[in-house]
C-alpha positions in Angstrom: 11.3 18.0 -20.6 7.9 17.7 -18.9 5.7 14.9 -20.3 2.7 16.9 -21.6 4.5 19.8 -23.4 6.4 16.9 -25.1 3.4 15.2 -26.3 1.9 18.4 -27.2 5.0 19.2 -29.3 5.0 16.0 -31.0 1.1 16.3 -31.8 1.8 19.7 -33.3 4.7 18.0 -35.4 7.4 20.3 -33.7 9.6 17.3 -34.0 13.3 16.9 -33.0 15.8 14.7 -34.8 16.8 12.8 -31.6 14.6 11.7 -28.6 16.6 10.2 -25.8 14.1 8.6 -23.1 15.9 7.4 -20.0 15.4 6.8 -16.4 13.9 4.2 -13.9 10.4 4.1 -14.7 9.7 2.2 -18.1 6.1 3.1 -18.3 6.6 6.7 -19.7 9.4 5.5 -21.9 7.3 3.2 -23.6 4.4 5.6 -23.8 6.5 8.3 -25.4 8.3 6.0 -27.9 4.7 4.3 -28.8 3.3 7.7 -29.4 6.3 8.9 -31.6 6.1 5.7 -33.8 2.5 5.6 -34.2 2.0 9.3 -35.0 4.9 10.7 -37.0 4.3 8.3 -40.1 1.2 7.2 -41.7 0.6 3.3 -42.1 1.6 3.4 -45.7 4.9 5.3 -45.0 5.9 3.0 -42.1 6.6 0.0 -44.5 9.8 1.7 -45.9 10.5 4.3 -43.3 10.0 3.0 -39.9 12.8 0.7 -38.3 13.1 -1.0 -34.9 16.3 -1.8 -33.6 17.3 -3.5 -30.3 20.5 -2.8 -28.3 21.5 -6.3 -27.6 21.4 -7.1 -31.4 23.2 -4.1 -32.9 26.1 -1.8 -32.4 25.9 2.0 -32.1 27.5 2.3 -35.7 24.7 0.3 -37.2 22.1 2.5 -35.5 23.7 5.6 -36.7 24.4 4.1 -40.2 20.6 3.5 -40.2 20.0 6.9 -39.0 21.7 8.5 -41.8 19.7 7.0 -44.6 17.0 9.3 -46.3 13.3 8.5 -46.1 11.4 7.0 -49.1 8.6 8.9 -50.4 8.1 10.3 -46.8 8.9 13.5 -45.0 10.7 11.5 -42.3 12.1 8.0 -41.5 11.6 6.7 -37.9 14.5 4.9 -36.2 13.4 3.3 -32.8 16.1 1.7 -30.7 14.4 -0.3 -27.9 16.7 -1.6 -24.8 19.2 1.1 -25.7 20.7 0.8 -22.2 22.4 -2.4 -23.9 24.5 0.1 -25.9 25.7 2.1 -22.8 29.3 1.5 -23.1 29.4 2.6 -26.6 26.9 5.7 -26.0 29.0 6.9 -23.0 32.5 6.0 -24.8 34.5 9.1 -24.7 38.2 10.4 -24.8 39.6 13.9 -24.5 40.6 14.3 -28.0 38.0 12.4 -30.0 34.2 12.6 -30.0 32.2 9.7 -29.6 29.7 8.5 -32.2 26.6 9.5 -30.7 28.1 13.0 -29.7 29.2 13.7 -33.2 25.9 12.5 -34.9 24.0 14.8 -32.3 26.1 18.0 -33.4 24.9 17.2 -37.1 21.9 14.9 -37.0 20.2 13.8 -40.2 17.1 16.4 -40.4 14.9 13.9 -42.0 15.4 11.3 -39.3 13.7 10.8 -36.0 16.0 8.8 -34.0 14.3 7.5 -30.4 16.5 5.8 -27.9 14.6 3.8 -25.1 17.3 3.9 -22.5 15.7 2.0 -19.6 16.8 1.8 -15.7 19.8 4.2 -16.4 20.3 7.8 -17.2 23.0 9.8 -18.9 25.4 12.0 -16.7 24.5 15.6 -17.5 28.2 16.5 -17.4 29.0 14.3 -20.2 29.6 15.9 -23.6 27.3 13.5 -25.3 24.4 14.6 -22.9 25.0 18.4 -23.7 25.2 17.4 -27.5 21.9 15.6 -27.5 20.1 18.3 -25.4 21.2 21.0 -27.8 19.7 19.5 -31.0 17.2 16.9 -29.5 15.2 16.0 -26.4 16.3 14.4 -23.4 13.3 13.0 -21.2 14.1 11.6 -17.7 11.3 9.1 -16.5 11.5 9.1 -12.8 10.1 6.2 -10.5 7.0 7.0 -8.7 7.1 6.4 -5.0 4.4 4.2 -3.6 3.2 6.9 -1.4 2.4 9.0 -4.6 0.6 6.1 -6.5 -2.9 6.8 -5.1 -2.6 10.4 -6.5 -1.2 9.1 -9.7 -4.3 6.8 -10.0 -6.7 9.3 -9.1 -5.2 11.9 -12.0 -5.0 8.8 -14.5 -8.7 7.8 -14.1 -9.8 11.6 -14.1 -7.9 12.1 -17.5 -10.3 9.4 -18.8 -13.4 11.1 -17.6 -14.0 9.0 -14.3 -13.6 9.2 -10.7 -12.2 7.0 -8.2 -12.7 6.8 -4.4 -9.7 7.4 -2.2 -10.1 3.9 -0.6 -10.4 2.3 -4.0 -7.1 4.1 -5.2 -5.5 2.8 -2.2 -6.7 -0.7 -2.6 -5.0 -0.6 -6.2 -1.9 0.7 -4.7 -1.7 -2.1 -1.9 -2.4 -5.0 -4.7 -0.2 -3.5 -7.3 2.5 -1.4 -5.9 4.1 1.2 -8.2 4.1 -0.8 -11.3 2.6 1.7 -13.7 2.1 -0.8 -16.5 0.1 -3.1 -14.2 -2.0 -0.2 -12.9 -2.9 0.9 -16.1 -4.0 -2.4 -17.4 -6.1 -3.0 -14.6 -7.7 0.6 -14.9 -8.2 -0.3 -18.7 -10.3 -3.4 -17.6 -12.2 -1.5 -14.8 -13.1 1.2 -17.7 -14.5 -1.6 -19.8 -16.9 -2.8 -17.1 -18.1 0.7 -15.7 -21.1 0.4 -18.0 -22.4 4.0 -17.5 -21.1 4.4 -13.9 -18.5 7.2 -13.4 -16.9 6.1 -10.1 -14.5 3.3 -9.6 -15.3 1.9 -5.9 -14.1 -0.7 -3.6 -17.0 -2.7 -4.6 -16.1 -2.7 -8.2 -12.6 -3.6 -7.8 -13.5 -6.6 -5.5 -15.9 -7.9 -8.0 -13.5 -7.5 -11.1 -10.0 -7.7 -9.9 -10.3 -10.0 -6.9 -9.0 -7.6 -4.2 -11.0 -8.0 -1.0 -12.5 -4.5 0.2 -12.8 -6.0 3.7 -9.7 -8.1 3.9 -6.8 -5.9 3.0 -3.8 -3.9 4.8 -5.8 -0.8 4.6 -8.6 -2.1 6.6 -6.2 -3.9 8.9 -4.4 -0.5 10.0 -7.8 1.0 10.2 -9.0 -1.7 12.7 -5.9 -1.3 14.8 -6.3 2.5 14.7 -10.0 2.4 16.3 -8.9 -0.5 18.5 -11.2 -3.0 16.8 -9.0 -6.0 17.8 -11.8 -8.5 16.7 -11.8 -7.3 13.2 -8.0 -7.0 13.2 -8.0 -10.8 14.1 -10.2 -11.9 11.5 -7.9 -10.1 9.1 -4.8 -11.4 10.2 -6.2 -14.9 10.2 -7.3 -14.4 6.7 -3.8 -13.0 5.8 -2.2 -16.2 7.4 -4.4 -18.5 5.3 -3.5 -16.3 2.0 0.2 -15.9 2.6 0.8 -15.7 -1.2 -1.4 -12.8 -1.6 -0.7 -11.2 1.8 3.0 -11.8 2.8 3.7 -10.6 6.4 7.0 -9.2 5.0 4.9 -6.6 3.2 2.1 -6.0 5.7 4.5 -5.1 8.8 6.1 -2.1 6.7 2.7 -0.9 6.0 1.5 -1.1 9.7 5.0 0.5 10.8 4.6 3.4 8.4 0.9 3.9 9.6 2.0 4.2 13.4 5.0 6.0 12.3 2.9 8.7 11.0 0.7 8.5 14.2 3.7 9.3 16.2 4.5 12.2 13.9 0.9 13.4 14.3 1.2 13.5 18.0 4.1 16.0 17.7 2.3 18.4 15.2 1.2 21.7 16.8 -1.1 22.6 13.8 -3.5 19.6 13.5 -5.7 21.2 11.1 -6.6 18.8 8.1 -4.5 20.5 5.3 -1.4 21.1 7.6 -1.5 17.2 8.8 -2.0 16.1 5.2 1.0 18.2 4.2 3.3 17.0 7.1 2.3 13.3 6.9 2.2 13.4 3.1 -1.1 11.8 3.0 -4.6 12.3 1.3 -6.5 14.9 3.2 -9.3 12.2 3.2 -7.3 9.9 5.4 -6.4 12.4 8.1 -9.4 11.4 10.3 -7.8 7.8 10.4 -4.5 9.1 12.0 -6.4 11.5 14.2 -8.6 8.8 15.7 -5.5 6.4 16.2 -3.7 9.3 18.0 -6.7 9.8 20.5 -6.8 5.9 21.0 -3.0 5.6 21.7 -1.0 8.1 23.7 2.6 9.1 22.3 4.2 6.7 24.6 2.0 3.9 23.6 2.7 4.4 19.9 6.3 4.6 20.5 6.0 1.0 21.9 3.9 -0.3 19.0 6.6 1.2 16.5 9.3 -0.7 18.5 7.1 -3.7 18.4 6.7 -3.7 14.7 10.6 -3.5 14.2 10.9 -6.5 16.2 8.2 -8.5 14.3 9.5 -7.5 10.9 13.0 -8.8 11.9 11.5 -12.0 13.0 9.2 -12.2 9.9 12.6 -12.3 8.0 14.0 -15.1 10.3 16.2 -13.0 12.4 16.1 -14.2 16.1 13.1 -16.4 15.2 13.6 -19.3 12.8 10.3 -21.3 13.6 7.5 -18.7 14.1 4.8 -18.8 11.4 3.0 -15.6 10.2 -0.1 -16.4 12.3 2.3 -16.8 15.6 3.8 -13.3 14.6 0.3 -11.6 14.0 -0.8 -13.0 17.3 2.3 -11.6 19.0 1.8 -8.4 17.4 -2.0 -8.1 18.3 -1.3 -9.1 21.9 1.5 -6.6 22.2 -0.5 -3.9 20.8 -3.6 -4.9 23.1 -1.4 -4.9 26.3 
């Protein structure tokens, strides 16, 4: 089930007896389970009718026994099972002749219980009888991991949902600094929202002032400097990176440059170089198409192929392969020299 219709159904109290929240991305599992446990019962009802269990501390039999109870002076009781993946062996237990416990419960659930499973980092096999039984009487929500190249768009949508805007560069700065950890990203957006003070756009300057990410010394600016052949600026950035290796490890920077120049190589091969077509083909925000076009103008296809090969070589060396003693600054200088040559 999709997220927004699910939340809308809960808001309208179109409730199901079982919610099985599973998948690689814990952020949505936490958000949905919190929304369910916050909205179904009133604060007075929660004292007697809301139970939180942890998979590592209980058996599935105990969970289902709790679910079979009746609520006290309330329409529903809520049973929230956190870290339910620790019960996976019991949840998936199945023989040809005997139904497993959860399958049997799902076929005849307690109508006055809302049973919520937070099954993180795993998912049920759709071919299993237990999956089919839960899907028939309840809701199965799969929380899929968002890839890092999708994060800037996710940030933009999240900020827009809150009534603000964020510049593309600012969204990429947050992505570079926080990766695809949605919980961390949300926490930082929460902080930024508090300090906007009447302003309606999150800019790189606001991020630099309040989160500590430099708007001038980051991977985005490094790839842009290489793209326009501003080697003086590139050298200043790599010197800064070498002196701040904890925040700018070379093993993360090289793959970013590799990704950039690989897409420049793809750009060279495109027949249709219109903005929309390039953005779709390279899977980038249209705002950044000009960066790839500029880099392609500065570096012919053969030259870009050589840079991609060099980046593969430097990546191996940064991981200690064929170069045990080279320091990050040595490798950055080697990269800069070979790109300039």
